[in-house]
C-alpha positions, 0 to 999 in steps of 0.5 A: 648846544650844551643842553643837547649834549647833556640830553645826549649824555643822559640818553647814552647813559640810559641806553648803556644801562638798558643795554647792560640790563638786556645783556644780563637778561639775555645771559640769564635766558641763555643759561636757562635755555642751556639747562633746559636743553641739558635736562631734555637731553638727559630725559631723552637718554633716560627715555631711550634707555627705558625704551630699550629695556622695555624692548629687551623685557618684551623680547625675553618674555616673548621668547619665554612664552614661545618656549612654554608654548612649544613645551605645551605643544610637545606635551600635548602631542605626547598625550595624544600619542599616549591616548591613541595607544591606550585607546587601541589597547582598550578597544582590543581588550573590549573586543577580546572581552566581547568574544569571551562573553559570547563564548561564555554565553554560548557555553551557558546556553549549551549548559541550559539545553543540557540541563533542560534535557537532564531535567526532562529525563529525570522527570520521565524516570521519576514518572516511570518509577512512580508508575512502577511503584504504584503497580507494585503497591497495587500488586501487593494490595491484591495479594 
């Protein structure tokens, strides 16, 4: 009986020691888990803040790009209007110059015809004068 009591006392001591060790290990693991959960929560908060900042940056960049696109569209519309106006002005000027060129060519053709007629008249007068001089020269020789 005494041996059983001693064996039981040793077992109780051994179990009490194991119980303290397990409780200490449990306490250590619980503290580590709490630190890990705190770190995870901290990382979650940090990630959420970064996600929100990236979202805000994206929104700002998109808005800036939209403004630039709208400004480019307006600029393009103004350029198109300006070019259409310049095109109409140039076409009108071309039409005017074409008409002026046609009138100038008509005048030139008219002057060419007039000059040709004058040249022919001068040629005929020259021929008549030469014939008259030839006759006079002949008459002088005979006399």
